[in-house]
N, CA, C, O and CB atoms as a CASP TS submission, in Angstrom:
PFRMAT TS
TARGET T0000
AUTHOR 0000-0000-0000
METHOD Language model
MODEL 1
PARENT N/A
ATOM      1  N   UNK     1     -89.606 166.545  58.978  1.00  0.00           N
ATOM      2  CA  UNK     1     -89.136 165.256  59.428  1.00  0.00           C
ATOM      3  C   UNK     1     -87.764 164.926  58.831  1.00  0.00           C
ATOM      4  O   UNK     1     -86.891 164.395  59.518  1.00  0.00           O
ATOM      5  CB  UNK     1     -90.146 164.178  59.065  1.00  0.00           C
ATOM      6  N   UNK     2     -87.586 165.245  57.553  1.00  0.00           N
ATOM      7  CA  UNK     2     -86.294 164.949  56.937  1.00  0.00           C
ATOM      8  C   UNK     2     -85.172 165.769  57.561  1.00  0.00           C
ATOM      9  O   UNK     2     -84.092 165.242  57.827  1.00  0.00           O
ATOM     10  CB  UNK     2     -86.354 165.209  55.438  1.00  0.00           C
ATOM     11  N   UNK     3     -85.418 167.051  57.794  1.00  0.00           N
ATOM     12  CA  UNK     3     -84.390 167.866  58.453  1.00  0.00           C
ATOM     13  C   UNK     3     -84.073 167.318  59.832  1.00  0.00           C
ATOM     14  O   UNK     3     -82.907 167.226  60.215  1.00  0.00           O
ATOM     15  CB  UNK     3     -84.842 169.328  58.560  1.00  0.00           C
ATOM     16  N   UNK     4     -85.091 166.961  60.566  1.00  0.00           N
ATOM     17  CA  UNK     4     -84.893 166.400  61.910  1.00  0.00           C
ATOM     18  C   UNK     4     -84.061 165.124  61.826  1.00  0.00           C
ATOM     19  O   UNK     4     -83.116 164.934  62.591  1.00  0.00           O
ATOM     20  CB  UNK     4     -86.258 166.110  62.593  1.00  0.00           C
ATOM     21  N   UNK     5     -84.420 164.265  60.901  1.00  0.00           N
ATOM     22  CA  UNK     5     -83.715 162.991  60.757  1.00  0.00           C
ATOM     23  C   UNK     5     -82.263 163.186  60.335  1.00  0.00           C
ATOM     24  O   UNK     5     -81.365 162.524  60.855  1.00  0.00           O
ATOM     25  CB  UNK     5     -84.429 162.110  59.747  1.00  0.00           C
ATOM     26  N   UNK     6     -82.037 164.094  59.390  1.00  0.00           N
ATOM     27  CA  UNK     6     -80.689 164.268  58.839  1.00  0.00           C
ATOM     28  C   UNK     6     -79.790 165.158  59.685  1.00  0.00           C
ATOM     29  O   UNK     6     -78.592 164.903  59.802  1.00  0.00           O
ATOM     30  CB  UNK     6     -80.782 164.840  57.459  1.00  0.00           C
ATOM     31  N   UNK     7     -80.377 166.222  60.287  1.00  0.00           N
ATOM     32  CA  UNK     7     -79.544 167.225  60.943  1.00  0.00           C
ATOM     33  C   UNK     7     -79.920 167.510  62.393  1.00  0.00           C
ATOM     34  O   UNK     7     -79.239 168.275  63.074  1.00  0.00           O
ATOM     35  CB  UNK     7     -79.607 168.489  60.173  1.00  0.00           C
ATOM     36  N   UNK     8     -81.004 166.895  62.865  1.00  0.00           N
ATOM     37  CA  UNK     8     -81.390 167.067  64.257  1.00  0.00           C
ATOM     38  C   UNK     8     -82.507 168.073  64.462  1.00  0.00           C
ATOM     39  O   UNK     8     -82.910 168.794  63.549  1.00  0.00           O
ATOM     40  CB  UNK     8     -80.209 167.480  65.052  1.00  0.00           C
ATOM     41  N   UNK     9     -82.986 168.095  65.681  1.00  0.00           N
ATOM     42  CA  UNK     9     -84.133 168.922  66.038  1.00  0.00           C
ATOM     43  C   UNK     9     -83.851 170.411  65.833  1.00  0.00           C
ATOM     44  O   UNK     9     -84.743 171.155  65.424  1.00  0.00           O
ATOM     45  CB  UNK     9     -84.528 168.664  67.482  1.00  0.00           C
ATOM     46  N   UNK    10     -82.635 170.850  66.109  1.00  0.00           N
ATOM     47  CA  UNK    10     -82.310 172.273  65.983  1.00  0.00           C
ATOM     48  C   UNK    10     -82.488 172.751  64.544  1.00  0.00           C
ATOM     49  O   UNK    10     -82.982 173.856  64.319  1.00  0.00           O
ATOM     50  CB  UNK    10     -80.870 172.536  66.451  1.00  0.00           C
ATOM     51  N   UNK    11     -82.097 171.941  63.579  1.00  0.00           N
ATOM     52  CA  UNK    11     -82.245 172.325  62.173  1.00  0.00           C
ATOM     53  C   UNK    11     -83.723 172.408  61.784  1.00  0.00           C
ATOM     54  O   UNK    11     -84.130 173.342  61.094  1.00  0.00           O
ATOM     55  CB  UNK    11     -81.511 171.322  61.260  1.00  0.00           C
ATOM     56  N   UNK    12     -84.511 171.451  62.217  1.00  0.00           N
ATOM     57  CA  UNK    12     -85.937 171.462  61.894  1.00  0.00           C
ATOM     58  C   UNK    12     -86.626 172.663  62.539  1.00  0.00           C
ATOM     59  O   UNK    12     -87.466 173.313  61.916  1.00  0.00           O
ATOM     60  CB  UNK    12     -86.604 170.152  62.356  1.00  0.00           C
ATOM     61  N   UNK    13     -86.272 172.949  63.771  1.00  0.00           N
ATOM     62  CA  UNK    13     -86.863 174.100  64.458  1.00  0.00           C
ATOM     63  C   UNK    13     -86.405 175.415  63.831  1.00  0.00           C
ATOM     64  O   UNK    13     -87.182 176.367  63.754  1.00  0.00           O
ATOM     65  CB  UNK    13     -86.499 174.075  65.948  1.00  0.00           C
ATOM     66  N   UNK    14     -85.159 175.476  63.386  1.00  0.00           N
ATOM     67  CA  UNK    14     -84.653 176.691  62.737  1.00  0.00           C
ATOM     68  C   UNK    14     -85.412 176.969  61.442  1.00  0.00           C
ATOM     69  O   UNK    14     -85.713 178.123  61.139  1.00  0.00           O
ATOM     70  CB  UNK    14     -83.144 176.561  62.449  1.00  0.00           C
ATOM     71  N   UNK    15     -85.721 175.930  60.680  1.00  0.00           N
ATOM     72  CA  UNK    15     -86.507 176.121  59.461  1.00  0.00           C
ATOM     73  C   UNK    15     -87.901 176.649  59.800  1.00  0.00           C
ATOM     74  O   UNK    15     -88.385 177.576  59.151  1.00  0.00           O
ATOM     75  CB  UNK    15     -86.612 174.798  58.671  1.00  0.00           C
ATOM     76  N   UNK    16     -88.539 176.075  60.796  1.00  0.00           N
ATOM     77  CA  UNK    16     -89.874 176.536  61.198  1.00  0.00           C
ATOM     78  C   UNK    16     -89.823 177.992  61.654  1.00  0.00           C
ATOM     79  O   UNK    16     -90.716 178.773  61.324  1.00  0.00           O
ATOM     80  CB  UNK    16     -90.441 175.644  62.326  1.00  0.00           C
ATOM     81  N   UNK    17     -88.801 178.360  62.401  1.00  0.00           N
ATOM     82  CA  UNK    17     -88.661 179.742  62.867  1.00  0.00           C
ATOM     83  C   UNK    17     -88.424 180.701  61.701  1.00  0.00           C
ATOM     84  O   UNK    17     -88.992 181.792  61.666  1.00  0.00           O
ATOM     85  CB  UNK    17     -87.511 179.848  63.874  1.00  0.00           C
ATOM     86  N   UNK    18     -87.583 180.292  60.748  1.00  0.00           N
ATOM     87  CA  UNK    18     -87.307 181.138  59.589  1.00  0.00           C
ATOM     88  C   UNK    18     -88.568 181.316  58.739  1.00  0.00           C
ATOM     89  O   UNK    18     -88.844 182.412  58.251  1.00  0.00           O
ATOM     90  CB  UNK    18     -86.170 180.533  58.740  1.00  0.00           C
ATOM     91  N   UNK    19     -89.311 180.261  58.570  1.00  0.00           N
ATOM     92  CA  UNK    19     -90.555 180.347  57.817  1.00  0.00           C
ATOM     93  C   UNK    19     -91.543 181.258  58.526  1.00  0.00           C
ATOM     94  O   UNK    19     -92.203 182.078  57.887  1.00  0.00           O
ATOM     95  CB  UNK    19     -91.162 178.956  57.618  1.00  0.00           C
ATOM     96  N   UNK    20     -91.649 181.118  59.841  1.00  0.00           N
ATOM     97  CA  UNK    20     -92.578 181.942  60.627  1.00  0.00           C
ATOM     98  C   UNK    20     -92.205 183.420  60.567  1.00  0.00           C
ATOM     99  O   UNK    20     -93.072 184.284  60.696  1.00  0.00           O
ATOM    100  CB  UNK    20     -92.602 181.472  62.084  1.00  0.00           C
ATOM    101  N   UNK    21     -90.931 183.711  60.374  1.00  0.00           N
ATOM    102  CA  UNK    21     -90.497 185.103  60.261  1.00  0.00           C
ATOM    103  C   UNK    21     -90.967 185.733  58.948  1.00  0.00           C
ATOM    104  O   UNK    21     -91.053 186.957  58.842  1.00  0.00           O
ATOM    105  CB  UNK    21     -88.972 185.190  60.368  1.00  0.00           C
ATOM    106  N   UNK    22     -91.267 184.909  57.959  1.00  0.00           N
ATOM    107  CA  UNK    22     -91.668 185.399  56.640  1.00  0.00           C
ATOM    108  C   UNK    22     -93.169 185.319  56.383  1.00  0.00           C
ATOM    109  O   UNK    22     -93.701 186.046  55.544  1.00  0.00           O
ATOM    110  CB  UNK    22     -90.951 184.627  55.584  1.00  0.00           C
ATOM    111  N   UNK    23     -93.837 184.447  57.097  1.00  0.00           N
ATOM    112  CA  UNK    23     -95.267 184.229  56.862  1.00  0.00           C
ATOM    113  C   UNK    23     -95.932 183.829  58.171  1.00  0.00           C
ATOM    114  O   UNK    23     -95.292 183.239  59.042  1.00  0.00           O
ATOM    115  CB  UNK    23     -95.500 183.138  55.772  1.00  0.00           C
ATOM    116  N   UNK    24     -97.206 184.147  58.310  1.00  0.00           N
ATOM    117  CA  UNK    24     -97.896 183.746  59.531  1.00  0.00           C
ATOM    118  C   UNK    24     -97.940 182.221  59.660  1.00  0.00           C
ATOM    119  O   UNK    24     -98.258 181.510  58.707  1.00  0.00           O
ATOM    120  CB  UNK    24     -99.321 184.323  59.552  1.00  0.00           C
ATOM    121  N   UNK    25     -97.617 181.747  60.842  1.00  0.00           N
ATOM    122  CA  UNK    25     -97.632 180.310  61.112  1.00  0.00           C
ATOM    123  C   UNK    25     -98.431 180.083  62.386  1.00  0.00           C
ATOM    124  O   UNK    25     -98.149 180.682  63.424  1.00  0.00           O
ATOM    125  CB  UNK    25     -96.179 179.730  61.243  1.00  0.00           C
ATOM    126  N   UNK    26     -99.412 179.230  62.298  1.00  0.00           N
ATOM    127  CA  UNK    26    -100.173 178.829  63.473  1.00  0.00           C
ATOM    128  C   UNK    26     -99.403 177.676  64.124  1.00  0.00           C
ATOM    129  O   UNK    26     -99.460 176.542  63.648  1.00  0.00           O
ATOM    130  CB  UNK    26    -101.658 178.409  63.098  1.00  0.00           C
ATOM    131  N   UNK    27     -98.695 177.967  65.197  1.00  0.00           N
ATOM    132  CA  UNK    27     -97.840 176.963  65.837  1.00  0.00           C
ATOM    133  C   UNK    27     -98.636 175.751  66.311  1.00  0.00           C
ATOM    134  O   UNK    27     -98.101 174.642  66.324  1.00  0.00           O
ATOM    135  CB  UNK    27     -97.099 177.582  67.012  1.00  0.00           C
ATOM    136  N   UNK    28     -99.890 175.930  66.698  1.00  0.00           N
ATOM    137  CA  UNK    28    -100.703 174.786  67.118  1.00  0.00           C
ATOM    138  C   UNK    28    -100.944 173.845  65.940  1.00  0.00           C
ATOM    139  O   UNK    28    -100.853 172.625  66.077  1.00  0.00           O
ATOM    140  CB  UNK    28    -102.050 175.263  67.709  1.00  0.00           C
ATOM    141  N   UNK    29    -101.254 174.428  64.781  1.00  0.00           N
ATOM    142  CA  UNK    29    -101.452 173.582  63.595  1.00  0.00           C
ATOM    143  C   UNK    29    -100.152 172.931  63.159  1.00  0.00           C
ATOM    144  O   UNK    29    -100.154 171.790  62.698  1.00  0.00           O
ATOM    145  CB  UNK    29    -102.032 174.401  62.441  1.00  0.00           C
ATOM    146  N   UNK    30     -99.049 173.639  63.298  1.00  0.00           N
ATOM    147  CA  UNK    30     -97.755 173.060  62.967  1.00  0.00           C
ATOM    148  C   UNK    30     -97.463 171.869  63.876  1.00  0.00           C
ATOM    149  O   UNK    30     -96.922 170.862  63.419  1.00  0.00           O
ATOM    150  CB  UNK    30     -96.641 174.115  63.088  1.00  0.00           C
ATOM    151  N   UNK    31     -97.813 171.972  65.144  1.00  0.00           N
ATOM    152  CA  UNK    31     -97.601 170.851  66.067  1.00  0.00           C
ATOM    153  C   UNK    31     -98.412 169.633  65.639  1.00  0.00           C
ATOM    154  O   UNK    31     -97.939 168.503  65.762  1.00  0.00           O
ATOM    155  CB  UNK    31     -97.978 171.256  67.503  1.00  0.00           C
ATOM    156  N   UNK    32     -99.633 169.848  65.135  1.00  0.00           N
ATOM    157  CA  UNK    32    -100.421 168.711  64.642  1.00  0.00           C
ATOM    158  C   UNK    32     -99.748 168.079  63.428  1.00  0.00           C
ATOM    159  O   UNK    32     -99.734 166.855  63.296  1.00  0.00           O
ATOM    160  CB  UNK    32    -101.854 169.157  64.282  1.00  0.00           C
ATOM    161  N   UNK    33     -99.189 168.904  62.537  1.00  0.00           N
ATOM    162  CA  UNK    33     -98.462 168.375  61.382  1.00  0.00           C
ATOM    163  C   UNK    33     -97.236 167.597  61.843  1.00  0.00           C
ATOM    164  O   UNK    33     -96.927 166.529  61.316  1.00  0.00           O
ATOM    165  CB  UNK    33     -98.046 169.516  60.429  1.00  0.00           C
ATOM    166  N   UNK    34     -96.540 168.154  62.841  1.00  0.00           N
ATOM    167  CA  UNK    34     -95.361 167.474  63.380  1.00  0.00           C
ATOM    168  C   UNK    34     -95.731 166.191  64.122  1.00  0.00           C
ATOM    169  O   UNK    34     -94.864 165.347  64.353  1.00  0.00           O
ATOM    170  CB  UNK    34     -94.599 168.407  64.314  1.00  0.00           C
ATOM    171  N   UNK    35     -96.956 166.033  64.485  1.00  0.00           N
ATOM    172  CA  UNK    35     -97.429 164.764  65.046  1.00  0.00           C
ATOM    173  C   UNK    35     -97.786 163.792  63.915  1.00  0.00           C
ATOM    174  O   UNK    35     -97.418 162.619  63.957  1.00  0.00           O
ATOM    175  CB  UNK    35     -98.658 164.997  65.972  1.00  0.00           C
ATOM    176  N   UNK    36     -98.493 164.284  62.926  1.00  0.00           N
ATOM    177  CA  UNK    36     -98.947 163.430  61.828  1.00  0.00           C
ATOM    178  C   UNK    36     -97.793 162.811  61.044  1.00  0.00           C
ATOM    179  O   UNK    36     -97.762 161.597  60.842  1.00  0.00           O
ATOM    180  CB  UNK    36     -99.824 164.227  60.890  1.00  0.00           C
ATOM    181  N   UNK    37     -96.852 163.629  60.604  1.00  0.00           N
ATOM    182  CA  UNK    37     -95.798 163.137  59.711  1.00  0.00           C
ATOM    183  C   UNK    37     -94.925 162.042  60.342  1.00  0.00           C
ATOM    184  O   UNK    37     -94.750 160.993  59.723  1.00  0.00           O
ATOM    185  CB  UNK    37     -94.920 164.292  59.285  1.00  0.00           C
ATOM    186  N   UNK    38     -94.376 162.239  61.537  1.00  0.00           N
ATOM    187  CA  UNK    38     -93.558 161.153  62.078  1.00  0.00           C
ATOM    188  C   UNK    38     -94.390 159.922  62.428  1.00  0.00           C
ATOM    189  O   UNK    38     -93.897 158.797  62.341  1.00  0.00           O
ATOM    190  CB  UNK    38     -92.811 161.631  63.310  1.00  0.00           C
ATOM    191  N   UNK    39     -95.646 160.124  62.821  1.00  0.00           N
ATOM    192  CA  UNK    39     -96.490 158.972  63.127  1.00  0.00           C
ATOM    193  C   UNK    39     -96.722 158.141  61.868  1.00  0.00           C
ATOM    194  O   UNK    39     -96.680 156.912  61.912  1.00  0.00           O
ATOM    195  CB  UNK    39     -97.838 159.427  63.729  1.00  0.00           C
ATOM    196  N   UNK    40     -96.966 158.814  60.751  1.00  0.00           N
ATOM    197  CA  UNK    40     -97.131 158.101  59.488  1.00  0.00           C
ATOM    198  C   UNK    40     -95.848 157.366  59.108  1.00  0.00           C
ATOM    199  O   UNK    40     -95.891 156.216  58.670  1.00  0.00           O
ATOM    200  CB  UNK    40     -97.535 159.075  58.371  1.00  0.00           C
ATOM    201  N   UNK    41     -94.718 158.026  59.275  1.00  0.00           N
ATOM    202  CA  UNK    41     -93.446 157.376  58.946  1.00  0.00           C
ATOM    203  C   UNK    41     -93.196 156.182  59.854  1.00  0.00           C
ATOM    204  O   UNK    41     -92.755 155.132  59.386  1.00  0.00           O
ATOM    205  CB  UNK    41     -92.286 158.373  59.059  1.00  0.00           C
ATOM    206  N   UNK    42     -93.472 156.327  61.147  1.00  0.00           N
ATOM    207  CA  UNK    42     -93.288 155.213  62.070  1.00  0.00           C
ATOM    208  C   UNK    42     -94.182 154.033  61.699  1.00  0.00           C
ATOM    209  O   UNK    42     -93.807 152.877  61.899  1.00  0.00           O
ATOM    210  CB  UNK    42     -93.576 155.659  63.503  1.00  0.00           C
ATOM    211  N   UNK    43     -95.349 154.322  61.166  1.00  0.00           N
ATOM    212  CA  UNK    43     -96.290 153.269  60.787  1.00  0.00           C
ATOM    213  C   UNK    43     -95.798 152.464  59.587  1.00  0.00           C
ATOM    214  O   UNK    43     -95.967 151.246  59.545  1.00  0.00           O
ATOM    215  CB  UNK    43     -97.649 153.873  60.478  1.00  0.00           C
ATOM    216  N   UNK    44     -95.192 153.138  58.615  1.00  0.00           N
ATOM    217  CA  UNK    44     -94.880 152.488  57.347  1.00  0.00           C
ATOM    218  C   UNK    44     -93.402 152.216  57.087  1.00  0.00           C
ATOM    219  O   UNK    44     -93.082 151.533  56.114  1.00  0.00           O
ATOM    220  CB  UNK    44     -95.399 153.310  56.257  1.00  0.00           C
ATOM    221  N   UNK    45     -92.495 152.716  57.907  1.00  0.00           N
ATOM    222  CA  UNK    45     -91.064 152.635  57.588  1.00  0.00           C
ATOM    223  C   UNK    45     -90.511 151.219  57.515  1.00  0.00           C
ATOM    224  O   UNK    45     -89.486 150.998  56.869  1.00  0.00           O
ATOM    225  CB  UNK    45     -90.290 153.397  58.600  1.00  0.00           C
ATOM    226  N   UNK    46     -91.153 150.266  58.152  1.00  0.00           N
ATOM    227  CA  UNK    46     -90.635 148.898  58.071  1.00  0.00           C
ATOM    228  C   UNK    46     -90.682 148.354  56.643  1.00  0.00           C
ATOM    229  O   UNK    46     -89.943 147.426  56.315  1.00  0.00           O
ATOM    230  CB  UNK    46     -91.429 147.982  58.999  1.00  0.00           C
ATOM    231  N   UNK    47     -91.526 148.911  55.803  1.00  0.00           N
ATOM    232  CA  UNK    47     -91.631 148.472  54.419  1.00  0.00           C
ATOM    233  C   UNK    47     -90.768 149.255  53.449  1.00  0.00           C
ATOM    234  O   UNK    47     -90.864 149.039  52.241  1.00  0.00           O
ATOM    235  CB  UNK    47     -93.035 148.555  53.985  1.00  0.00           C
ATOM    236  N   UNK    48     -89.935 150.148  53.931  1.00  0.00           N
ATOM    237  CA  UNK    48     -89.128 150.986  53.055  1.00  0.00           C
ATOM    238  C   UNK    48     -87.861 150.313  52.552  1.00  0.00           C
ATOM    239  O   UNK    48     -87.207 150.833  51.647  1.00  0.00           O
ATOM    240  CB  UNK    48     -88.766 152.236  53.763  1.00  0.00           C
ATOM    241  N   UNK    49     -87.507 149.187  53.110  1.00  0.00           N
ATOM    242  CA  UNK    49     -86.303 148.483  52.672  1.00  0.00           C
ATOM    243  C   UNK    49     -85.005 149.096  53.158  1.00  0.00           C
ATOM    244  O   UNK    49     -83.958 148.905  52.539  1.00  0.00           O
ATOM    245  CB  UNK    49     -86.278 148.425  51.199  1.00  0.00           C
ATOM    246  N   UNK    50     -85.060 149.827  54.256  1.00  0.00           N
ATOM    247  CA  UNK    50     -83.849 150.446  54.804  1.00  0.00           C
ATOM    248  C   UNK    50     -82.968 149.403  55.489  1.00  0.00           C
ATOM    249  O   UNK    50     -83.450 148.394  56.004  1.00  0.00           O
ATOM    250  CB  UNK    50     -84.219 151.563  55.799  1.00  0.00           C
ATOM    251  N   UNK    51     -81.681 149.672  55.480  1.00  0.00           N
ATOM    252  CA  UNK    51     -80.751 148.839  56.250  1.00  0.00           C
ATOM    253  C   UNK    51     -81.112 148.955  57.730  1.00  0.00           C
ATOM    254  O   UNK    51     -81.609 149.996  58.159  1.00  0.00           O
ATOM    255  CB  UNK    51     -79.258 149.267  55.998  1.00  0.00           C
ATOM    256  N   UNK    52     -80.873 147.915  58.509  1.00  0.00           N
ATOM    257  CA  UNK    52     -81.271 147.934  59.919  1.00  0.00           C
ATOM    258  C   UNK    52     -80.762 149.140  60.704  1.00  0.00           C
ATOM    259  O   UNK    52     -81.494 149.693  61.524  1.00  0.00           O
ATOM    260  CB  UNK    52     -80.791 146.692  60.581  1.00  0.00           C
ATOM    261  N   UNK    53     -79.521 149.555  60.465  1.00  0.00           N
ATOM    262  CA  UNK    53     -78.986 150.697  61.214  1.00  0.00           C
ATOM    263  C   UNK    53     -79.672 152.007  60.802  1.00  0.00           C
ATOM    264  O   UNK    53     -79.909 152.872  61.646  1.00  0.00           O
ATOM    265  CB  UNK    53     -77.465 150.809  60.997  1.00  0.00           C
ATOM    266  N   UNK    54     -79.989 152.156  59.519  1.00  0.00           N
ATOM    267  CA  UNK    54     -80.699 153.349  59.057  1.00  0.00           C
ATOM    268  C   UNK    54     -82.136 153.341  59.569  1.00  0.00           C
ATOM    269  O   UNK    54     -82.657 154.385  59.962  1.00  0.00           O
ATOM    270  CB  UNK    54     -80.680 153.432  57.515  1.00  0.00           C
ATOM    271  N   UNK    55     -82.773 152.188  59.570  1.00  0.00           N
ATOM    272  CA  UNK    55     -84.123 152.065  60.105  1.00  0.00           C
ATOM    273  C   UNK    55     -84.155 152.459  61.575  1.00  0.00           C
ATOM    274  O   UNK    55     -85.069 153.159  62.011  1.00  0.00           O
ATOM    275  CB  UNK    55     -84.645 150.636  59.927  1.00  0.00           C
ATOM    276  N   UNK    56     -83.173 152.017  62.332  1.00  0.00           N
ATOM    277  CA  UNK    56     -83.102 152.373  63.759  1.00  0.00           C
ATOM    278  C   UNK    56     -82.925 153.881  63.929  1.00  0.00           C
ATOM    279  O   UNK    56     -83.529 154.487  64.814  1.00  0.00           O
ATOM    280  CB  UNK    56     -81.938 151.620  64.453  1.00  0.00           C
ATOM    281  N   UNK    57     -82.092 154.486  63.075  1.00  0.00           N
ATOM    282  CA  UNK    57     -81.869 155.935  63.150  1.00  0.00           C
ATOM    283  C   UNK    57     -83.146 156.702  62.826  1.00  0.00           C
ATOM    284  O   UNK    57     -83.511 157.635  63.542  1.00  0.00           O
ATOM    285  CB  UNK    57     -80.744 156.357  62.190  1.00  0.00           C
ATOM    286  N   UNK    58     -83.821 156.313  61.754  1.00  0.00           N
ATOM    287  CA  UNK    58     -85.050 156.991  61.358  1.00  0.00           C
ATOM    288  C   UNK    58     -86.112 156.807  62.442  1.00  0.00           C
ATOM    289  O   UNK    58     -86.820 157.752  62.790  1.00  0.00           O
ATOM    290  CB  UNK    58     -85.560 156.454  59.995  1.00  0.00           C
ATOM    291  N   UNK    59     -86.220 155.589  62.973  1.00  0.00           N
ATOM    292  CA  UNK    59     -87.212 155.333  64.016  1.00  0.00           C
ATOM    293  C   UNK    59     -86.951 156.206  65.247  1.00  0.00           C
ATOM    294  O   UNK    59     -87.891 156.761  65.817  1.00  0.00           O
ATOM    295  CB  UNK    59     -87.202 153.845  64.409  1.00  0.00           C
ATOM    296  N   UNK    60     -85.705 156.331  65.657  1.00  0.00           N
ATOM    297  CA  UNK    60     -85.375 157.158  66.825  1.00  0.00           C
ATOM    298  C   UNK    60     -85.695 158.630  66.564  1.00  0.00           C
ATOM    299  O   UNK    60     -86.266 159.301  67.424  1.00  0.00           O
ATOM    300  CB  UNK    60     -83.887 156.999  67.192  1.00  0.00           C
ATOM    301  N   UNK    61     -85.334 159.128  65.394  1.00  0.00           N
ATOM    302  CA  UNK    61     -85.586 160.538  65.072  1.00  0.00           C
ATOM    303  C   UNK    61     -87.079 160.828  64.997  1.00  0.00           C
ATOM    304  O   UNK    61     -87.536 161.854  65.502  1.00  0.00           O
ATOM    305  CB  UNK    61     -84.915 160.912  63.747  1.00  0.00           C
ATOM    306  N   UNK    62     -87.842 159.937  64.372  1.00  0.00           N
ATOM    307  CA  UNK    62     -89.275 160.181  64.231  1.00  0.00           C
ATOM    308  C   UNK    62     -90.011 160.000  65.563  1.00  0.00           C
ATOM    309  O   UNK    62     -91.021 160.661  65.808  1.00  0.00           O
ATOM    310  CB  UNK    62     -89.866 159.245  63.175  1.00  0.00           C
ATOM    311  N   UNK    63     -89.516 159.123  66.407  1.00  0.00           N
ATOM    312  CA  UNK    63     -90.089 158.991  67.744  1.00  0.00           C
ATOM    313  C   UNK    63     -89.854 160.274  68.531  1.00  0.00           C
ATOM    314  O   UNK    63     -90.748 160.753  69.228  1.00  0.00           O
ATOM    315  CB  UNK    63     -89.481 157.776  68.488  1.00  0.00           C
ATOM    316  N   UNK    64     -88.642 160.832  68.417  1.00  0.00           N
ATOM    317  CA  UNK    64     -88.338 162.091  69.091  1.00  0.00           C
ATOM    318  C   UNK    64     -89.228 163.218  68.575  1.00  0.00           C
ATOM    319  O   UNK    64     -89.763 164.001  69.360  1.00  0.00           O
ATOM    320  CB  UNK    64     -86.862 162.456  68.901  1.00  0.00           C
ATOM    321  N   UNK    65     -89.385 163.301  67.255  1.00  0.00           N
ATOM    322  CA  UNK    65     -90.214 164.364  66.663  1.00  0.00           C
ATOM    323  C   UNK    65     -91.672 164.222  67.099  1.00  0.00           C
ATOM    324  O   UNK    65     -92.322 165.210  67.439  1.00  0.00           O
ATOM    325  CB  UNK    65     -90.118 164.331  65.118  1.00  0.00           C
ATOM    326  N   UNK    66     -92.180 162.990  67.088  1.00  0.00           N
ATOM    327  CA  UNK    66     -93.556 162.737  67.523  1.00  0.00           C
ATOM    328  C   UNK    66     -93.752 163.128  68.984  1.00  0.00           C
ATOM    329  O   UNK    66     -94.748 163.758  69.338  1.00  0.00           O
ATOM    330  CB  UNK    66     -93.916 161.259  67.323  1.00  0.00           C
ATOM    331  N   UNK    67     -92.798 162.752  69.827  1.00  0.00           N
ATOM    332  CA  UNK    67     -92.901 163.057  71.248  1.00  0.00           C
ATOM    333  C   UNK    67     -92.843 164.558  71.499  1.00  0.00           C
ATOM    334  O   UNK    67     -93.534 165.059  72.386  1.00  0.00           O
ATOM    335  CB  UNK    67     -91.791 162.356  72.020  1.00  0.00           C
ATOM    336  N   UNK    68     -92.033 165.282  70.734  1.00  0.00           N
ATOM    337  CA  UNK    68     -91.986 166.746  70.859  1.00  0.00           C
ATOM    338  C   UNK    68     -93.320 167.366  70.451  1.00  0.00           C
ATOM    339  O   UNK    68     -93.793 168.309  71.086  1.00  0.00           O
ATOM    340  CB  UNK    68     -90.845 167.330  69.995  1.00  0.00           C
ATOM    341  N   UNK    69     -93.913 166.843  69.410  1.00  0.00           N
ATOM    342  CA  UNK    69     -95.217 167.354  68.975  1.00  0.00           C
ATOM    343  C   UNK    69     -96.274 167.103  70.051  1.00  0.00           C
ATOM    344  O   UNK    69     -97.082 167.981  70.352  1.00  0.00           O
ATOM    345  CB  UNK    69     -95.643 166.694  67.642  1.00  0.00           C
ATOM    346  N   UNK    70     -96.263 165.918  70.617  1.00  0.00           N
ATOM    347  CA  UNK    70     -97.211 165.616  71.688  1.00  0.00           C
ATOM    348  C   UNK    70     -97.023 166.564  72.868  1.00  0.00           C
ATOM    349  O   UNK    70     -97.999 167.034  73.452  1.00  0.00           O
ATOM    350  CB  UNK    70     -97.052 164.162  72.149  1.00  0.00           C
ATOM    351  N   UNK    71     -95.781 166.840  73.215  1.00  0.00           N
ATOM    352  CA  UNK    71     -95.515 167.790  74.311  1.00  0.00           C
ATOM    353  C   UNK    71     -96.008 169.187  73.963  1.00  0.00           C
ATOM    354  O   UNK    71     -96.585 169.872  74.807  1.00  0.00           O
ATOM    355  CB  UNK    71     -94.011 167.834  74.633  1.00  0.00           C
ATOM    356  N   UNK    72     -95.782 169.612  72.719  1.00  0.00           N
ATOM    357  CA  UNK    72     -96.237 170.943  72.297  1.00  0.00           C
ATOM    358  C   UNK    72     -97.753 171.046  72.331  1.00  0.00           C
ATOM    359  O   UNK    72     -98.304 172.128  72.532  1.00  0.00           O
ATOM    360  CB  UNK    72     -95.727 171.261  70.889  1.00  0.00           C
ATOM    361  N   UNK    73     -98.418 169.933  72.137  1.00  0.00           N
ATOM    362  CA  UNK    73     -99.874 169.894  72.170  1.00  0.00           C
ATOM    363  C   UNK    73    -100.415 169.650  73.586  1.00  0.00           C
ATOM    364  O   UNK    73    -101.626 169.551  73.782  1.00  0.00           O
ATOM    365  CB  UNK    73    -100.381 168.813  71.227  1.00  0.00           C
ATOM    366  N   UNK    74     -99.516 169.553  74.564  1.00  0.00           N
ATOM    367  CA  UNK    74     -99.921 169.324  75.942  1.00  0.00           C
ATOM    368  C   UNK    74    -100.388 167.901  76.197  1.00  0.00           C
ATOM    369  O   UNK    74    -101.166 167.647  77.116  1.00  0.00           O
ATOM    370  CB  UNK    74    -101.008 170.277  76.314  1.00  0.00           C
ATOM    371  N   UNK    75     -99.905 166.972  75.373  1.00  0.00           N
ATOM    372  CA  UNK    75    -100.310 165.589  75.496  1.00  0.00           C
ATOM    373  C   UNK    75     -99.129 164.667  75.740  1.00  0.00           C
ATOM    374  O   UNK    75     -99.271 163.446  75.660  1.00  0.00           O
ATOM    375  CB  UNK    75    -101.049 165.160  74.264  1.00  0.00           C
ATOM    376  N   UNK    76     -97.989 165.220  76.030  1.00  0.00           N
ATOM    377  CA  UNK    76     -96.803 164.379  76.176  1.00  0.00           C
ATOM    378  C   UNK    76     -96.244 164.360  77.563  1.00  0.00           C
ATOM    379  O   UNK    76     -95.244 163.688  77.817  1.00  0.00           O
ATOM    380  CB  UNK    76     -95.753 164.824  75.248  1.00  0.00           C
TER
END
């Protein structure tokens, strides 16, 4: 989620691909993790004390990550 938020989807996906090249990765389980983490952040981020513009940026990035996970799971 942090890579996605800071550097975009390509950076987050590149890390997952690099990790998968070194160790077995169950992509279905990874998609569930990619659903859980942004959903949790979306639930609690209003209490983080972020500036409004940063909150909007984080919300947009985590919404995108959540939606990608839902699509990967065939639910989006």
